[in-house]
C-alpha positions in Angstrom: 14.8 -9.6 -9.3 12.8 -9.7 -6.0 13.7 -8.3 -2.6 14.1 -11.8 -1.1 16.7 -13.3 -3.4 20.5 -13.7 -3.5 20.5 -11.6 -6.7 19.0 -8.6 -4.9 21.6 -9.0 -2.1 24.4 -8.8 -4.6 22.7 -5.9 -6.5 22.2 -4.0 -3.3 25.8 -4.4 -2.1 27.1 -3.3 -5.4 24.9 -0.2 -5.5 25.8 0.7 -1.9 29.5 0.4 -2.6 29.5 2.6 -5.7 27.0 5.0 -4.0 29.1 5.7 -0.9 32.5 5.7 -2.7 31.3 8.6 -4.8 31.5 12.0 -3.0 29.5 14.1 -5.4 25.8 14.4 -4.4 24.9 14.9 -8.1 26.6 11.7 -9.1 24.8 9.8 -6.2 21.5 10.8 -7.7 22.6 9.4 -11.0 23.6 6.1 -9.3 20.2 5.9 -7.6 18.4 6.6 -10.8 20.5 4.0 -12.8 20.0 1.4 -10.0 16.3 2.0 -10.1 16.2 1.5 -13.9 18.2 -1.7 -13.6 16.0 -3.0 -10.8 12.7 -2.3 -12.7 14.2 -3.5 -16.0 14.9 -6.9 -14.4 11.1 -7.3 -14.0 9.4 -5.2 -16.8 12.0 -3.5 -19.1 9.5 -2.6 -21.7 7.6 -0.1 -19.5 10.7 2.0 -18.6 10.1 4.6 -21.4 6.5 5.0 -20.3 7.6 5.7 -16.7 10.1 8.3 -17.8 7.5 9.9 -20.1 5.0 10.1 -17.2 7.7 11.4 -14.9 8.6 14.1 -17.4 5.0 15.1 -18.0 4.3 15.5 -14.2 7.6 17.4 -13.8 6.8 19.9 -16.5 3.2 20.3 -15.2 4.6 20.9 -11.7 6.7 23.8 -13.0 3.6 25.4 -14.5 1.6 24.9 -11.4 4.5 26.3 -9.3 4.2 29.7 -11.0 2.4 32.1 -8.7 2.1 34.7 -11.4 2.8 35.2 -15.1 4.0 38.8 -14.5 7.7 39.6 -14.1 7.3 42.9 -12.4 9.0 44.9 -15.2 8.4 48.6 -15.8 5.2 48.0 -17.8 3.8 45.8 -15.0 4.4 48.5 -12.4 2.1 50.8 -14.4 -0.8 48.4 -14.2 -3.7 49.4 -11.9 -4.6 47.2 -9.0 -7.8 46.1 -10.7 -5.8 45.1 -13.8 -3.3 43.3 -11.7 -6.0 41.5 -9.8 -7.8 40.4 -13.0 -4.5 39.0 -14.4 -3.9 37.1 -11.2 -7.5 35.7 -11.0 -7.2 34.6 -14.7 -3.9 32.8 -13.9 -5.4 31.1 -10.8 -8.2 29.7 -13.0 -5.7 28.4 -15.5 -3.6 26.8 -12.7 -6.7 25.0 -11.6 -7.3 23.8 -15.1 -3.7 22.5 -15.4 -4.1 20.7 -12.1 -7.3 19.0 -13.3 -5.5 18.1 -16.5 -2.7 16.4 -14.6 -5.1 14.5 -12.3 -7.2 13.5 -15.3 -4.3 12.2 -17.4 -2.8 10.2 -14.4 -6.2 8.7 -13.7 -6.8 7.9 -17.4 -3.5 6.2 -17.6 -4.3 4.1 -14.5 -7.8 3.4 -15.8 -6.4 2.4 -19.2 -4.0 -0.2 -17.9 -6.1 -1.6 -15.0 -9.8 -1.1 -15.6 -10.7 -1.2 -19.3 -11.2 -5.1 -19.4 -13.2 -4.9 -16.2 -15.3 -2.0 -17.6 -16.0 -3.8 -20.8 -16.8 -7.1 -19.0 -19.3 -5.2 -16.8 -21.0 -3.6 -19.9 -21.1 -7.0 -21.7 -22.7 -8.7 -18.6 -25.2 -5.8 -18.1 -26.4 -5.7 -21.7 -25.6 -9.3 -22.8 -23.1 -8.3 -25.5 -20.8 -11.3 -26.2 -18.7 -9.4 -28.7 -17.7 -6.9 -26.1 -16.9 -9.7 -23.7 -14.6 -11.3 -26.3 -12.8 -7.9 -26.7 -12.5 -7.6 -22.9 -11.0 -11.1 -22.7 -8.5 -10.4 -25.4 -7.5 -7.1 -23.8 -7.1 -8.8 -20.4 -4.6 -11.3 -22.0 -2.7 -8.7 -24.0 -2.7 -5.6 -21.7 -0.4 -6.2 -18.7 -0.3 -3.2 -16.3 3.1 -1.8 -15.3 4.1 -3.0 -11.9 3.6 -0.2 -9.3 1.4 1.9 -11.7 -1.2 2.6 -8.9 1.5 3.8 -6.5 3.2 5.7 -9.2 0.1 7.7 -10.3 -1.0 8.4 -6.7 2.5 9.9 -6.0 2.2 12.1 -9.2 -1.2 13.3 -8.2 -0.1 14.2 -4.6 2.9 16.1 -6.0 0.8 18.2 -8.4 -1.8 19.0 -5.6 1.0 19.9 -3.1 2.5 22.3 -5.6 -0.9 23.8 -6.4 -1.5 24.3 -2.7 1.8 26.2 -2.4 4.7 23.7 -2.0 7.7 24.6 -4.2 7.9 22.9 -7.5 11.3 21.3 -8.3 13.3 22.5 -11.3 15.7 19.6 -11.1 14.5 16.7 -13.3 17.3 14.4 -12.1 16.1 14.8 -8.5 12.4 14.4 -9.5 13.0 11.3 -11.6 15.2 9.8 -8.8 12.4 10.4 -6.4 9.8 8.9 -8.7 11.8 5.8 -9.7 13.5 5.2 -6.4 13.6 1.4 -6.5 12.8 0.4 -2.8 9.4 2.1 -3.0 8.8 2.0 -6.8 6.5 -1.1 -7.0 4.6 -1.3 -3.8 5.3 1.9 -1.9 5.2 3.3 0.7 3.5 6.2 -1.1 6.0 9.0 -0.5 5.5 12.7 -1.0 8.2 14.4 -3.1 9.1 17.1 -0.6 9.6 14.5 2.1 12.3 12.7 0.1 13.7 15.8 -1.7 14.9 17.4 1.5 16.9 14.3 2.3 18.4 14.1 -1.2 19.8 17.6 -0.7 21.8 16.5 2.4 22.9 12.9 1.9 25.1 11.7 4.7 26.7 8.3 5.3 24.5 6.5 7.9 25.6 6.1 11.5 26.3 2.7 13.0 22.9 2.6 14.5 21.3 3.4 11.2 23.3 0.7 9.4 22.3 -1.9 11.9 18.7 -0.8 11.8 18.7 -1.0 8.0 20.1 -4.5 8.1 17.7 -5.5 10.8 14.7 -4.2 8.9 15.9 -6.2 5.8 16.3 -9.3 7.9 12.9 -8.9 9.5 11.3 -8.3 6.2 12.8 -11.4 4.7 11.7 -13.5 7.7 8.1 -12.1 7.5 7.8 -12.7 3.7 9.8 -15.8 2.8 9.8 -17.7 6.1 6.3 -17.1 7.4 4.0 -15.5 4.8 5.0 -17.8 1.9 4.5 -20.9 4.2 1.1 -19.6 5.2 0.4 -18.9 1.5 0.7 -22.6 0.7 -2.2 -23.3 3.1 -4.2 -20.4 1.8 -3.7 -21.4 -1.8 -4.8 -25.1 -1.4 -7.7 -24.1 0.8 -9.2 -21.4 -1.5 -8.5 -23.5 -4.6 -10.7 -26.2 -3.2 -13.6 -24.1 -1.9 -16.4 -26.5 -2.6 -14.7 -29.3 -0.6 -14.0 -27.1 2.4 -16.1 -27.0 5.5 -17.0 -23.9 7.6 -14.1 -24.5 10.0 -11.7 -24.8 7.0 -13.0 -21.6 5.5 -12.5 -19.7 8.8 -9.0 -21.1 9.1 -8.1 -20.1 5.6 -9.6 -16.6 6.1 -7.6 -16.2 9.3 -4.5 -17.5 7.6 -4.9 -15.1 4.6 -5.2 -12.1 6.9 -1.9 -13.0 8.5 -0.3 -13.8 5.1 -1.4 -10.5 3.6 0.0 -8.5 6.6 3.3 -10.3 6.8 3.8 -10.3 3.0 3.2 -6.5 2.6 4.8 -5.4 5.8 7.8 -7.6 5.0 8.1 -5.8 1.7 7.9 -2.4 3.4 10.5 -3.4 6.0 13.0 -4.3 3.3 12.2 -1.1 1.4 12.7 1.0 4.6 15.9 -0.9 5.4 17.3 -0.5 1.9 16.6 3.3 2.0 18.1 3.6 5.4 21.4 2.1 4.2 21.4 4.9 1.5 20.9 7.6 4.1 17.2 8.1 3.4 14.1 7.7 5.5 10.9 6.4 3.9 7.6 6.9 5.8 6.4 3.9 7.9 3.5 2.0 6.5 2.3 -0.3 9.4 1.9 0.1 13.2 0.5 -3.1 14.6 -2.9 -2.8 12.8 -4.2 -6.1 14.1 -4.2 -4.7 17.7 -6.5 -1.8 17.0 -9.9 -1.5 18.7 -11.8 0.5 16.0 -11.9 0.5 12.2 -10.8 4.2 12.2 -7.8 3.3 14.3 -7.1 0.4 12.0 -6.9 2.7 9.0 -4.5 5.0 10.9 -2.1 2.0 11.4 -2.7 -0.1 8.2 -1.1 1.0 5.0 -0.5 4.3 6.7 0.7 6.2 3.6 -2.4 5.2 1.6 -4.6 6.3 4.5 -2.8 9.6 4.6 -3.2 10.0 0.9 -6.9 9.3 1.1 -7.4 11.7 3.9 -5.4 14.6 2.4 -6.4 14.3 -1.2 -9.9 12.9 -1.1 -11.6 13.0 2.4 -10.6 16.6 3.3 -11.4 18.1 -0.2 -14.8 16.4 0.0 -15.4 18.3 3.2 -14.2 15.8 5.8 -16.2 16.0 8.9 -16.9 19.7 8.7 -20.3 19.6 7.1 -22.4 17.5 9.5 -22.8 13.9 10.4 -24.7 12.8 7.2 -22.1 14.4 4.9 -19.3 12.9 6.9 -20.7 9.4 6.5 -21.2 10.0 2.8 -17.6 11.2 2.5 -16.4 8.0 4.3 -18.3 5.8 1.9 -17.0 7.6 -1.2 -13.4 7.5 0.0 -13.5 3.8 0.8 -15.2 2.9 -2.5 -12.4 4.7 -4.3 -9.8 2.9 -2.2 -11.5 -0.4 -3.1 -11.4 0.4 -6.8 -7.7 1.5 -6.5 -6.8 -1.9 -5.3 -8.0 -3.8 -8.3 -10.4 -4.2 -11.3 -13.0 -6.5 -9.9 -16.4 -6.2 -8.1 -14.9 -7.9 -5.1 -12.6 -4.9 -4.5 -15.6 -2.5 -4.8 -17.4 -4.7 -2.3 -14.4 -4.6 0.0 -14.4 -0.8 -0.2 -18.1 -0.6 0.5 -17.6 -3.0 3.4 -14.9 -0.8 5.0 -16.9 2.3 4.2 -20.0 1.0 6.0 -17.8 -0.1 8.9 -16.4 3.4 9.2 -19.9 4.9 9.1 -21.0 2.5 11.8 -18.0 3.5 13.9 -18.7 7.2 13.4 -22.3 6.7 14.4 -21.3 4.6 17.5 -18.8 7.3 18.5 -21.4 10.0 18.2 -23.9 8.0 20.3 -21.2 7.3 22.9 -20.4 11.0 23.2 -24.0 11.6 24.1 -24.3 8.6 26.4 -21.6 8.9 29.1 -22.3 5.4 30.5 -21.7 3.9 27.0 -18.6 5.9 26.5 -17.2 4.8 29.9 -18.0 1.1 29.1 -15.9 1.2 25.9 -12.9 2.2 28.1 -13.3 -0.9 30.4 -11.4 -4.1 29.8 -14.6 -6.0 28.6 -15.4 -3.0 26.3 -11.8 -2.9 24.8 -11.9 -6.7 24.2 -15.3 -6.5 22.5 -14.1 -3.5 20.4 -11.0 -5.4 19.3 -12.8 -8.6 18.5 -15.5 -6.8 16.4 -12.9 -4.7 14.6 -10.7 -7.7 13.7 -13.6 -9.9 12.8 -14.7 -7.2 10.3 -11.2 -6.7 9.0 -10.4 -10.4 8.5 -13.7 -11.3 6.8 -13.2 -8.3 4.5 -10.0 -9.9 3.2 -12.2 -12.6 1.6 -13.0 -10.1 -1.1 -9.2 -9.5 -1.6 -8.4 -13.2 -2.0 -11.5 -13.9 -4.0 -12.3 -10.7 -6.0 -14.9 -12.7 -8.0 -18.1 -11.9 -6.2 -19.5 -15.4 -6.9 -16.6 -17.1 -5.1 -16.6 -14.5 -2.2 -20.3 -14.9 -1.7 -20.0 -18.6 -1.6 -17.5 -18.4 1.2 -19.6 -15.9 3.2 -22.7 -18.1 2.9 -20.8 -21.2 4.0 -19.0 -19.9 7.0 -21.6 -21.6 9.3 -23.0 -25.1 9.3 -21.2 -26.5 6.2 -19.5 -29.8 6.4 -16.2 -30.5 4.6 -15.6 -33.2 2.0 -14.5 -36.3 3.7 -11.1 -36.2 1.9 -10.5 -32.5 2.4 -8.4 -32.8 5.6 -6.3 -35.6 4.1 -5.6 -33.9 0.8 -5.1 -30.3 2.1 -3.8 -30.6 5.6 -1.9 -33.8 5.7 -0.6 -34.2 2.1 0.0 -30.5 1.2 1.0 -29.1 4.7 1.9 -32.2 6.7 -0.1 -31.1 9.7 -3.5 -31.6 11.2 -6.0 -28.7 11.1 -5.7 -28.2 14.9 -1.9 -28.0 14.7 -2.1 -25.5 11.9 -4.5 -23.3 13.9 -2.2 -23.6 16.9 0.8 -22.4 14.8 -1.2 -19.5 13.4 -2.3 -18.4 16.9 1.4 -18.8 18.0 2.3 -16.2 15.3 -0.4 -13.9 16.7 1.0 -14.5 20.2 4.5 -13.5 19.1 3.1 -10.4 17.4 1.2 -9.5 20.7 4.5 -9.9 22.7 6.3 -7.6 20.3 3.4 -5.1 20.4 3.5 -5.1 24.2 7.3 -4.6 24.3 7.2 -1.8 21.7 4.0 0.1 22.7 3.6 -0.8 26.3 7.0 -1.1 27.8 8.8 0.9 25.1 11.5 -1.7 24.9 13.7 -2.5 21.8 16.6 -4.7 21.1 20.0 -2.9 21.2 22.2 -2.8 18.1 24.7 -5.5 19.2 21.9 -8.0 19.6 20.3 -7.0 16.3 23.6 -7.3 14.4 24.0 -10.8 15.8 20.5 -11.8 14.8 20.7 -10.5 11.2 22.9 -13.2 9.8 21.0 -15.9 11.7 17.7 -14.6 10.3 19.0 -14.5 6.8 20.5 -18.0 7.1 17.2 -19.3 8.4 15.4 -17.8 5.4 17.9 -19.3 3.0 17.6 -22.8 4.6 13.9 -23.0 5.6 11.9 -20.8 3.2 10.0 -22.5 0.4 12.2 -23.1 -2.6 9.5 -21.5 -4.9 8.7 -18.2 -3.2 5.3 -16.7 -3.8 5.0 -13.3 -5.6 4.3 -10.3 -3.4 0.5 -9.9 -3.0 0.6 -6.1 -3.4 2.3 -6.4 -6.8 -1.2 -7.1 -8.2 -2.4 -3.8 -6.9 
């Protein structure tokens, strides 16, 4: 079952009907949990026991971390001296820290075990020329299939444990915690949601207002259009282009890179739109994950508006604990590199993702150095605020972002390097345009480029209306467009839809 399918529509309607007909909040949690299990079972039923075991482990560990003291203040405790009391508290604080590291370690080990062991073994085999280890890595790669959403799942567990350790209340309600962890709209590809953000809403579930219902349906329709109608169509071009690399010319590689950047954004943001819309129909608000990232003028701003919940997680649980920007410029730059390398590794088990993380880390360092220089040179700072400065900043930022996606699409460094070294001055195979553009797509390269830029133009208009003029469609127009959008998806989307790109991460 996928978000863009008739089966999901029937499933969602059935869940909503039962969910809102029941008045008991407790029973609604059970309905949400059961619906989440059914949804995940339709994709990977054999990993459900593992998810429940991991959920229970983090729940119990949260209860331990939530204890501020082991003392119950009985008559014996009152007779303790201040020094004895302080010693007991210090000892317990050290134990809490050990329990926290235990939880982080086990979540990371689980993630490493499913996603990175074959990659780790392959790297060792290549480094020391050990064919036996390479064979074992190949076998593991074929046999070991990672649970969908395991990266998001483990990151949420770690954030919950750290929040509780820092002072947030631990939940004693396993039903509520498991409902939060397995909540099906966000389970596989996020957005990464903190427990306390969702728990407060689960305590006061209310039937959504008319505006909320319309907004939920509108988000689902927008997500379906983004994913099935646009991203999957672009994905056909991306697939045939990158599958025929050695026959493509420099212009073809630039076009495929540009197309993949659009596909990735529309695919992932389409998923998130449907997740947010589904949650809204259930009376719940999930955190937003995108805010027009391709209209940013710096890489730092890009990361505040692309995959927002991942960026928030990286800042709160990695960047700030490492010292953030409080320990001087050199340490700040080092922290940025470390955080982005970890972000790259989190996305996948291949050297291409490491290179992607390093690429973004270097870009953030360059931005920080440029920002520091501009603060000391008023003329330069003023120039960045002019129209030419803004245009240059936007162009440089997006050039860096779109070329970095090459590592995402081709995580094998050999293939990615081939693309980078052939972006200029390389002629295409004489039959490439005929086979890829005319036969596979049915359009000339110039026509495809024009359509892609038209998509960017529509995104720019929407951005200007939302951010500049603060205009939005009212609910009667939205409710009229919802069935039209869904009908267009049904009639015009490719019959064989492509899998969500972020399912691999």
